[in-house]
N, C-alpha and C positions, 0 to 999 in steps of 0.2 A: 644693088640695095642687100642686107644679108638676112638669113632668116627670119632673124630676130628682133628685128626694129619695131615692129611692133609691144606693144604693152598693156596687157589688161588687164586686171592683178585678180579681174572674177576667174580669169582664166586657171590659176593653179588652182591646186587641190584647198578648197573650204576651210577646211579642218585645221588647228596651231594646235603646232605640238609643245610651240615653245614659244611662250606667251609672252605680253611686253614686261608683265608687272612679274613674271620670274626670274629677272638677272637685273643687276646694276652695272650693267653698261652703263658711259656715256649717251645722249641726245645724240641721234645722227649714226648711229655708232655702226662701222662699213661687219663686224664682225659680226656683233648681232643680225645685223639682215640676213647676213648671208648663211650662216645657220638655220634661222629663218625657212630657207630656202630649202635650205640641203635637206630640215628634217622635213619639210612636202615633201618634197623629189622623191623620200625611201617610204613614205605611206603604203601601207598594202603592201609591202616588196618582204617583206619578213623579219627586214632587219633587226635588232637587238636594240634598238637607240640608248634603253636603262643600262647595258652591259655594257658601251661602250668607254672609250675608254682616250679623257684627257691629258696631255702634257703642255703645261701651262708656265713659264715657258716653256719652252721646247728647246730642249740640253744634249738628247738623247739622243745617239745614232742610232735609227730605226729599223732595224732588219727587212729585206719587200725581197723575197724566195731565196735568191742565192748572194746577194750584192745587197750595199748599207748604203740606205744615204743622207750625209751627216748635215745638220744648219742650224741656224743661229740658237741667240742666249732670247727672242719673242714673241716668231708667231707660238698658232696655238696649233697641235698637231690634234683631231680626234682619231681612230683609231678604230673599226666595228670589225669585229668576226666576222668572217665568210664563211659559205662551206669549206669552198677552199681558199684559202689567205684571208689576205685581210682588206680591206679600205682604209686608202690614207687619205686623210682629208685636210693641206698645208690651210694655213686663214690669215695669208699675210699681212699685216697691218703695215708691214715697212717699218716700221717703229723695233731700227735693233740698234738702237744705243752708238749710232755712226760711226759704225761698223763697216766698211764698202764690199770688204772681202764677204760678211756675211747675206746682203743684200746682191751681190752678184753671184752668188753658187745660188740664191732661192729659185733667179729668172729661169737657172738651170737643167732647175729639178723634177720635171716630165720628161728631160731625154735623160737626166743622171735614172730615175723612176722606170725608163722602159729597159735604159742601158742593160738592167738593174737585173734586168726582167718581171717588172712587169707585163702584165698583159695589155691591160690598157691606162695612161696618163692623159692631162690633160689638163687648161687652166681657164681660170671663171672668174667672173665678176657679177657680184650682185646686181649691177647696174643693168645685166641684160642674163633677165631672171629664169626666160625659154632657154634657151644658148646650158647655164646652171646646170637645171633642175635634166636638162636630155643626158649629162655630160652625166651626172649622177647616178640618176637611171643607170647607163651602160656599164659605167665603172660594180657601181651593183654587180650586174646581169652578167657579166662577160667571164670567164674561166676561174681565174686566182687571179692572182694580186692586181690591185689597183692604185694611183696615184692622181687624187685631185691639188691643182695647185689656186688658191683662190687669193685674192684681190682684195682690199678688203678699206676703203678709204677709209682714215683714221682724222672729224673733222677737226679732235686736240690733237696733237700727232702736225698734220699737214698742214692747217690754219686753215680753213674754208668756216663760212656756217653751217648749220647742221644739219639745214633742212638741202642741201646742197649738194648731200652725200651721194645722190645716185647721177649725179650732173657730172660731177666729179669724176666718177668710173667710167663715166661711155668717152670723156677726154681722154681719160690712159687710153683706152681702147683703140676710138675712133683715132687718135693719135698714134696708135699704134706701140705708144710709151707699150702696153701691154697688150700685145694679142691675144690674140686668141685662136688656139687649137690645141686637136685632140692626135695623142699617138694609139691606133688602136694596133698591137702585134705587129710593131716596130713601123707600119704605114702614118705617115704625117697628112693632115689634114687641119687647111686652116678655117674655122670657122663662122668667125664674123671678119667681113675685107668690107669694105666701101670702097669704090673708083674714086671716091674724092677726100680725100682721107683730111679730118683736122689738121692743122699747126702745132706742134707741138709748143709754139708759144704759149699759143691757148690752152693746156694744164700745166705748162708753167706759170704763167700771171693766175690765176683760180687760186693756186695756195703762197702763203706769206712763208711756208716756208723754204721756199725758194725765193726770198722777194732781194739776196744778196747776193745772187745769182747776177756775171759776168753778161757782158753777150756774148764774149771771148766758150763763155762756159756756157749755155744756152746752143750755141752752133753744136759743142764738141757733144751735148747730149744727141741731140739728131745727125748727124753723122752717125755715130751710137745706134741709134733706129735704126737710120737706115739699112746700116752693114746687117743686125740683125734682122731685120726685116727678107730681107734679101737673101741669107742664109737659109732662114725658114721655108723660104719661096722654092730653094734652091734644092733642099728637102723632103718637100711634097711635090712638085716634079718629077724627084728622084723615083719615089712610088709611087707612079701614077700607076 
């Protein structure tokens, strides 16, 4: 069982910096939930949220230390200046307009950010709030630039009921379609790992966007998930 399985809302900072009446997002929006958690994570850190820069949609390359990270057309990017470098946060709702190259690139961003000189990079999901808050704080406290890629389930784009945002996010993580890990100064660590992962089929069936998928395509996804997980585990073992 991972460290962050238990969820109790009162354990998070009480103050609301991102009020539900302060945005026009859809009901159950994963991006809105993630932004709310990010703001709570940065409470008392000295981060100047008011001066943060948003790119929506994210179309241009951003420079992280000596390298560049190129991304697609839909995810939102929040950049907050630090004493040294910046904290870049990608809110990824996987609405890439059908561009497979963009979707594949986004999944590789933490590794790209680390290779580009980021002291800290990680993946997160608002379905696992304590993991997300912990990583945002680590990203802010690290010496140089940092990057966090947050998967944000989208009820409209993915096709599920608005009240199931957290449930679908947990399915993404627990099926290992979207593993949670961090890279600190080149060292990999899986932060949430269940010895009994949920089946990929459960994640697929929870969303109408996969309604037309054949059994063969689902098998291919399972093979891709397993291959990516084995690669991640090999990197983790090498850096122990």
